[in-house]
N, C-alpha and C positions, 0 to 999 in steps of 0.2 A: 533610510530604507534599511540597511544592514541591521540596525538595532531593533527595528520591527520585526525583522525576519527572526533575530536572535530570541526576541521576546515570544513570538508566536510558538518557535521550537522549544522553548523553555517551559511554556504553558503546556504544550503538549506532552512533553516528557514528564511533567509533574502530574498531569492527569493520569497518564499511563502508571505512573510508580504509585499514585494514590489508590489504584485499583487492586494493586497486587499486595501479597503478604511476605514479600522477600524481605529477609532480615538485613541488617546494614553489611556493607563490605561483600554483599554476594555478588554473583555474576548471574546476568540473566541473558538470554538470546531473542534476539528480534529477527524473525525469519522474513527475508524479502526476496523478490524477484532476482534476476542476475544483475550483474554490475551493468550500468549504463542505462538501466530502466529508472523511471520516476520515482518507483517505490523503493529502489535500493538508495538511491539519492536521498530521498526523504528519510529513510531508516538510518543511513550513516550520520546525516545531521542530528537527528533525535538522538542516537547513542552518543555522539560527541558531546552534546550539550548535556545529556544525563550524566556523563562521565565527569564533566567539569563540575556541574551543580550538586550533585547528590553523592552520597557514600555508597555507590552503586557501579559496577563494572556492566555496561551493556555492550554486548558483542553484536555484530550484524552477521547473519547467517544467510548467505545467498543460496537460492534453491532454484531448480530447473523450471518451475511454473507454478501456476495459481493453486491447482490441487495439492502440489507438493508442500507448498508453504503451509496452505490451511491443514494440512494432515500432520505437519510438524507440531502445530498448536494443539491440535485435536488430540494427538497421542502423546502430549506432554514431552515433546523433544525440544521444544521452543516455547518461550514464555508469551510471546506477542507476535502479531504478523500485521503488515500493513495491507489491506485489502479493500477492493471495491466493496461498499456495503450491499449493494444489491447482488453481488456473487455470494456473499456470506449467508444471505437469507436463503438463496436457494440451496446452498450446501446444507445449511441446518435443517430445512424444510424437505431435503431429498428431492429437489425439483431438476429438471433438465438432465445434465451430465452426472448430477449427484443421485439419480433415481436409485441405482442400485446399492448406494453406498452413502446415506446421510451422515454428516459431520456434526453429530448432535452435541459435542462437548464444546463448541465454539460459542462465543458470546462477544457482543460488540461493547466496548467500554467507552469509547469516544469517536466521534466523527471528526477526523482532523481537518478536513476540508472537502466540500464538495468539489468534484473533478468533472466538470462539464466537458465533453470532448466534441470537436467539430471536424469537418473535412474542409480544408481551405484550399483556395485558388487565387491566383493574383486578381486585383480588383480590376484590371484592364483585360480579363479572360472573357471569352464569349461563353463559358461554361456558367450556366446560372442554376443549375439543379443536378442531381444525380442521374436522372434519366438521360440528360443531355450529355453528361461525362461518359456513360458506358458507351463504348464503341466509338468514341471520339479520336480518330486516328491521328490528327496533325496537332501535336502538342507544341509546335514552335520551336522545336529543337534545332 
């Protein structure tokens, strides 16, 4: 299992590096969300594998939020950002919260892994859908 994870990380790092024009022995920045987030953990793993396998120093640059990480790359303060692809599309197109300020300098180089997210409950819970969950006062505490 560990070797599969290392292989996947090395593959992701290689794809990222193949898309950049950084010369050897340079340092590049990977902007992520704060420590403890999934994206920071993934960024730390990618940076570690990159530093071990390539002649490139990749540093993780934690930031305060999605907009900040995207702006770091958009404004050339970082080289890469790990981000939800749907949010990047909205940012580039100037949709939603990006309406007043599209981030037109962003481009997706690789989709590392789809990240489906769900809301989970215990399998013995009487909550079967979100409507039933809303207003559910007794949580068995």
